[in-house]
N, C-alpha and C positions, 0 to 999 in steps of 0.2 A: 750372377744374373739370372741364370736358371733357378739359382737356390728364391732368388727371390718374386719371379714369377709364380714360382710355386708358392711360396709363405701369403704372397697377395689372394689367389686361387685359394689359397681352405680358411682364407678369412672370411673372405666371400660367403664360400659358401657354408661357412657358421653362422651367419648372420641372418634374424628371422627373416621373416617376409613380414616387409612392413604397409605402407599407407599407398606405395604406388603401384604393389604387385595385384594387391588388392580391389584395385578400382579397373582391371580391370571384368570383375564380376557385379560390380556392385553399382547402384545410383542410389540418387535422392530424390523423394518428392519435395513442393513448394513448403509437405508441414513438416517438411524434415526426419518427415520417416527414411528409413534405408532398406531398402529393397533389391537381391540380386535375382543376377538372369541364369536361374538357374544353379545345380550342385559346381560347384569351385571344386577346381584340382588341384589346392594349395594344404602344404602341410606343415608340422610344425606351430611353432607362434606365427600369431596374424591380427598385427592392428591396425582397427578402425579406425579410422580419419577422423575428426572431432570436424570437420567440413568436405563440405564436394561441394564445386565450382562455388563458393561463394554462399553456401545454404548449412545451417550447423545442423546439422545429423540427432535427435530430437527423440528418436526412438528406433526400439531394432522390431522390423516389421512380422506381423507372424508368421511363420514357419522359414527363414529370409535364408535360417542355414540349416535348414534340416537335414539329416541324412552327410553334413559334412566329418564324414567319417576319418581323413587321414588329419585335423589340424587337434594337437595337445594343446591351444591356449590361446582361449582369444582378450587379446590385450579393445578394453571397450572407454569412447572417447568420456570427462565429467562431464557432458553437455548430456548423455541421454536422461533421458526422464521414467523415460517405461521401455520395456523388456513383452512384446505383443505374446500371443497364443504360439504354442510351439517354435518359438523363436530359433532355439536352439538342439531342440528336439531329434537323439539317435546323433546327436556326435557322440562314435561310441569310443573313440582315442582323447575326444576330452578330459584336462586332469587337471586342468585348473582353474574359472572364471572368478574373479572379483566384478559386483556391483557399484558403481557408483552410487557416491551418493544425496545424487538427484533423483534417481529411481523410490517411486513411492509403490507400484503394482510391479509383480510378476506373473505376469500371464500363462492360465493354464496349457500344461504342460512345454512349459518353457522347456526346463531340460529333462525329461522326460525320457529313458532310454541309454542317461549319456553312463556304461558302464563303469567308466574307468576314471570318472570325475571322483577325487580325494581331498580337495581344497575348494573350501565357495565363502570367501568375503566380501562379507554383507553391508553394505549403504549404510552410515544413518538414519535413513527417512523414508525403510521399505514398513511402507505399512500391511500391504498382504500379499498374501503369499501363497498364487492360485492353484484350481485346482488339479492335481497327479504334479504338480512342475518343477519333481522331483523325483517322481512316482520311479521307481529302478534302478536305481544311483545305485547299485547293492557296491561300491566299493567305499561309500563312503561311514566312516567311524564318527568322525564327530564333528557341529557344525557351529556357530555362535552367529547366537540370532539379536538383533539389537530390541531395546525394548518402544522400538517405534511401533513394533510386529502388532497388528489388529486383529487381521483375520490370519487366519490358515485351513486354507481349501481342505474341500475334500478328497483322501490319495495322496495329500500333497509329499509326503512320504510315507507313501507305502511299498513295499519291496524294497527298503533299505537295511535289508538286510543286517548290515553290517555297525549300521548306525547305534552304538548304547550311547552316548552322551552329546546332549544338547545344553548350551551355557548359554543363559539367558540372561540380558545385560538387565532388568528389571529384578523386586520385589516379587514373591509369591504370589501376594493377591495382586498384585500386574498381570500375571505369570494368566493365575486363574477370570482376567480378564475377558483374552484375549478369545474370540469365537470361533470355535473349533468347528469344523464340519466331520459329519463321520466318517471315519476308517484316516482319520491323516496321517497315521503313522502306521508303522507296520506293526503284525504279532506275531511273537515266537516266542521259544521258550528261554533267549536273552534276555535280560530286564534293557528298559532304558533309562539314564540318569537324568532327571535334565536341574544344571544346578544355576538355582538362582541368587540373587546377592542376599538374600536372608536365608535361603533355607537349599534342601538338595528336595526333588519331588522324584519317586518310583516307579515308574510303572511297572509292574510285572506280570501279566499274563499276553 
């Protein structure tokens, strides 16, 4: 009997913290914007619910999870359409994030200074990556950008010192049609390669 009780306890402790736990820290406005009551104490994997009190969660509000530095992964619901400015900035333990397919805009500084972020999966609808959105994510080595991207903001990937490869889901000419703002990428001694469907572009400055 004791062995069974210990096994159950181990299984419970190993589970990620899902929606029921995060409800202690979040609320949603009438227009579906998810906000928080301040910095939470959750750690590990945190799943954000698709709806709260019958209201569909459609956006992550500005600075909603700013400084939640013990969370390693946020699981976002498919209902999310927008990630606002600074929504996940300074989440220093964050390693993985998946951007849902409905998201078209990633706000300014949305993931700024997420130093341990190593994996980003962008949805197929992302059109705009805001200013400084991934600034300081210096554990990123490569990313995949969908062909839907139209704008990459100022400093979006600045100080991403390990970023050497961008895999773009469109052609070279489509890459050239993206509106780039000044200093969108880091500049250091290591070259960065953009892999388009039909060619490669090497930035070597």
